[in-house]
Each structure stands twice: as C-alpha cells, then as structure tokens.
N, C-alpha and C positions, 0 to 999 in steps of 0.2 A: 427554365429547366424544371423537369418534374422532380418531386421530392425523392422518388426512388433513385433517380439518376444522380442527384446530389449526394445521397447516402452512399452510392457506389463509389463516387469520386473521393469521399471522405474516408471510406472504409479502408483500414490498413490490411486488406486481404493478403497482399503480397509482402507485408512487413514481417520481418523475423519476430518471433514471439518466444518467450521463455515459459516453459512448463511450470505450473505451480507444484508439480510433484504428485498430481492426482488426475486421472483421466476424466473423472466427473466434473471437477472444477475447471479443467482445461476446456471441455466442451461448453460449459456454461460461459466461459470467457472468450469463446471464439478462437481457441487455440492457446491461450495463455496471456501473459502480460506483454504487451507490444513494446518493441524497441522504438527509438526515435521520438518518444513522447513521454509525458508525465502522467503516471497513474497514481491516484490518491486513494488511500484507505482511510475511511472515516468511521470512528466508533468510540463508544464510551469504554472505560477501563473494563477489562475482563471479557471482551468480545472475541479476542484472538487476532487483533491486527498485527501485533508484534510477532505472534507465533507464525502467521502466514509469511511475514517478511523474513523471518529466520529460515523458514523452509525454502524460500526463494533464493537465499544466499547459497544454499546447497544445490538446489536444482539448476541454478545457472552454470554450475561447473560440469553438468552432464554434457555429453557430446551432442552435437546438433541432431544426430540421427535418433537420439532419445528425447528430443524436445528441448534440450538445454542450449546454452550459448557458448559452450566450450571456453568459458572465461572465469575470471576471478571477480570479486565484488568489493565494494567499499560500503561500510556501514557507519554512518554519521549519527551519533546519538546525543540527545540533550538531557536525558534523564538517566543518571547512573544508578546502579552499575550495569555494565554490559552483561546480558544474560548468557554468559559463556556455558554454564552448566546445561541450560535448556538447549542450546545449540548443539552441544555434544550429544544429548539424548536423541535429538532429531537426526543426527548424522548416522545413527545406527540403521536408518531406513534407506541409506544410500551406500550399500556395500561395495559398489563398483568404484567409489571415489577413494583415492589414496590420500590420507592426511588432509581431509577437506578444510579443516580449520586453518591450515596454512595458507589457503587461497582467499581468506577473508581479511581485509584490512579494516581496522576500526579507528575512529577518531572522535573524541568528545567535542561537543559544541557548547559554547557559553552564552551566546546571544545571536540575534538575527544578523547583526553586522559581522560577527565572527563567522557565521555560515557563509556569507558572501565572500569573505576573504579566503576561506578554505576552498571554496569552489574555484575562485580565481587562480589559486595556487595549484589546483589539480591538473590544469592543462598540460604541464610538462610531464607529470606522472602518467597521464593517460596516453600521451604521445610516445613516451619511452616504452611503456608496456605493450603498446600496439606494435611497435617495431622490433621488440625484443624476441630473439629466437629461443631464449631459455625460459621465459616466463609467459604464462597465458595472459592475454589482454584483459583489461578490466571491462566488463560488459554489463555490470549492474551497479547502480548507486541507490542506497536506501537512506532516507532521512527520517529519523524517529526521535522526537516528533516536531513538526513545524510550529504547531500552536504554542508549545512550551517556550519556544524561543522568543515569541512576541508577547508573552503574557505580562511581563513586568517591564518591558523596555520602553513602552509607549503609553502616554496618558490618553484619556478620552476627551481630547479637545481637537479643534479643527487643524491646528498646526501639526500636532503629532500624528493625527489620522492621515493627513496628506503625506507626511514623511513615510509612514508605515506602508501606504499603498505604493509609493514609489519604490520602496525596498522590495515589496512583493514582486513587482514587475522586473526589477533588476535580477532578483534571484531566479525567477522562473525563466527569464530570457537566457540567463547563463546556463541553466539546466537544459533547456531545449536546444541551445546551440551545441552543447557538449553531446547531448543525446543524438543529434543528427550527424555531427562530425565524426563521432566514434562509434555510432551504432549501439548506443546504450539503451537499456531499459532503466527508467527512473521511477522509483516508488517513494512516495511521500506519505507519511502517516500524519493524520490530523485528528483532533478531538472534537467533541460535540458540546453544545451549550443548550440549556433548556429554552424552549419556546414558551414565553410567558403569556402571550395573547396572539390572536390571529394576525395582527398587524406585523408580528415578528416573522411570520411564515412566508417570507418572500419566495415566490416560485423560482427555483433554480433546477432545471432539468425536469425530471418526471413528477416531482411532488413538491407541494408547498412545505411539507415538513415530514419527518420520519419518526418512527416509534422504536424505542428500546426500553426494556425493563418497565413497561407500561408508562413511559414518559414520552412526551412530545419534545423532540430535539431537532436541531439543525447543525450543520457543520460550523465549526469555529472559524473565525477570521473573515466571515461575511462575503459579500458579493465580489469585492475586488479580488480576493484570493481565488474564488471560484472560477473567475475568468482566466486564471493563470494555469489551470490544469486541463489536460485533455480528456481524462476519464476519471470519474468519481465512483468508487464502490463503497457502499454503506454496509457496515456490519452491525448486527443487532443481536440481542439475547432476550430470552423470556424464560421464566421458571414455570415448569409444569408439574402438577402433583400427580404422582403415579401410585396407584393402590396395589398392595400386595398382601397376601394372607400369611400371618405368622402365628402358629399354634391356635388356629381357629379364629384369630382376631384380625380385623382389617387394619393395616398400617399404611401410612402414606409417606412416601419419599419425594423429595424435590429433585427434579431432573432439569438440567439446563439445556435449552435448545438454542442453537446459534444459526444465524442466517446471513448470507451475503446477497446484496441486492445492487443492481445497476441503477445508480442515481442519475448519471448521465454519461453517455459515450457516443461518439460519432458512428460506431460500428456495431453496437450491441442494442438489442431491444430491452424494454423495461421488463425485467424478470428477476427471479430470486432463486437461491439454492441453499438448502440446509447443509451444514457441515459439522463435523465432529472433531474434537481435539482429544487425542490419546497420548500416552506417554511417549510414543515414538513417531507419531505422524499426525498430520491434518488432512482429512479427506472429506469429500462431498458425498451426499446421499442421493441416490436416484429417486426421482419423484414418480 
C-alpha cells in the first residue's frame, strides 16, 4: 500500500470534529479536535494547554452547524483548584450559549488508579445522558493532567514501571472504547520533562525533541504512554524583546509568543501555528 493511501485510510476526514473556537486553529487542526480518539496537549506550565481545554468545554456546546458537538462536557482535574473564574471569562466569547457552565461536569482526581475507577463508573452516566430527552449528551472528556496522577504513585524500578505501563493501557483502552461507543472527543493534558542528553531524545513522531523557553524537552510518561494517544499536539512559548521609544529613550518590553505544533497525528502534517491568549479568548494568528 502506498503511504498516501495509508494516510487516507487513517485520516478521520469524515469523523466529527469539535471546533476550538477559532477558525485559524480549526484550519490548522484539519477542522478541530476529532471525536472517537484521544488528543493529547503537551506543554510546560504557562503555555496555554489548560486555557485551550477550557475553551473546548464551551465550544463543544455549540450546535453542530457552528462546529460544536451540541453536547455537554466532563472535566477531570488532578491539580486544584478548578479554574472556574477563567472559564467564566472565556464564556463571554460564546454569547449564543445559555448558562454554559451548567453543562460542564467537574470531578477531582487523586491518583492514576482513581482515574481508572472514575472512567469505569462513567459508562452509566454516558449512557443515560445519551438517551435522555431533557439533557444534552456528554460529548467531550478532558483530563488535566495525566502526568500529575503518575508523578508520585510509582517508583523508578522494573516492577513499578511494568505496573505503570499496564495502567497506561487500561486507561487509554477505556477512553478509546468510550470515545468510539459514545462519539466523544477526548483531550488529555500532559506535561514535559527536560532532555538532559541526546540519548534521552527518543524519536516519537516528527521530532526527537522539542523546545520551549529555550529548553530542550520531551513529553512526560515516555514511549509507553505515547503509544496510547492518537494525536499529540505540542505547545511552546518563547520570550521576545520588543523595543519601543519612550520620551526619546529606547525601552524594551518582553512579549510572550506561543505556538502549537503537530508532534504526531495520522491526519495532520508536521506544522505549527502561533496563537494568542487574551482575557476573553484564545485565537490563532494567520501566517
């Protein structure tokens, strides 16, 4: 089979997608975040991964004619507190939604095993909401963040690492099964770790390693977890000095630039897009 034919078979061209809430970012992502699979957002702190996931919670409520999923969402979070104030700010950019925060279910997570238990218990809720005439179905699950759940639960020894990998596959299998069964978009947030030497930069997807804040990094949780997700999007940031004149003197301000890059995906090319975070919205910039 030719590579282009394989790509066509893997491409979720006809899969329903959820708008990110910005036409530039939607075009970059081939229409948005796909349903029936797991999309991972990888970034260091301050890059905007939680901000994008919060905007997705709102855009998923839009009608399908507007690129949404006409559904509600579940936000599972491992690092308190839940950013309800920021979610309320972002909701001002969705004036067509009525009480959008009422359509977002939240639940704290305490450990990786707790996450698996919560996912197992979600089946009945997903089924009841799908069949309910009075409540919109749940169409989006966000987990923020997966790395935090595994950070302290397992030691760095062969026995624990084997158990950790097994839990990776149990969690991802459950998420994929629910995504296919209920037509969900699943977004998982991951963190990064520093790459100390070239041997740490195992090639996964388009690059051996990625850069953010002038640091060489790679996604946390290693190769086992990388095999559990369908799409990996890498968010980065860099500081740029911008000169301006004040009373005849040159002054320099620091401006943060943020980028989203396709680390790997069966349906997207290796590309990147700059985006901006404002008080009310996250949007991409045309190149």
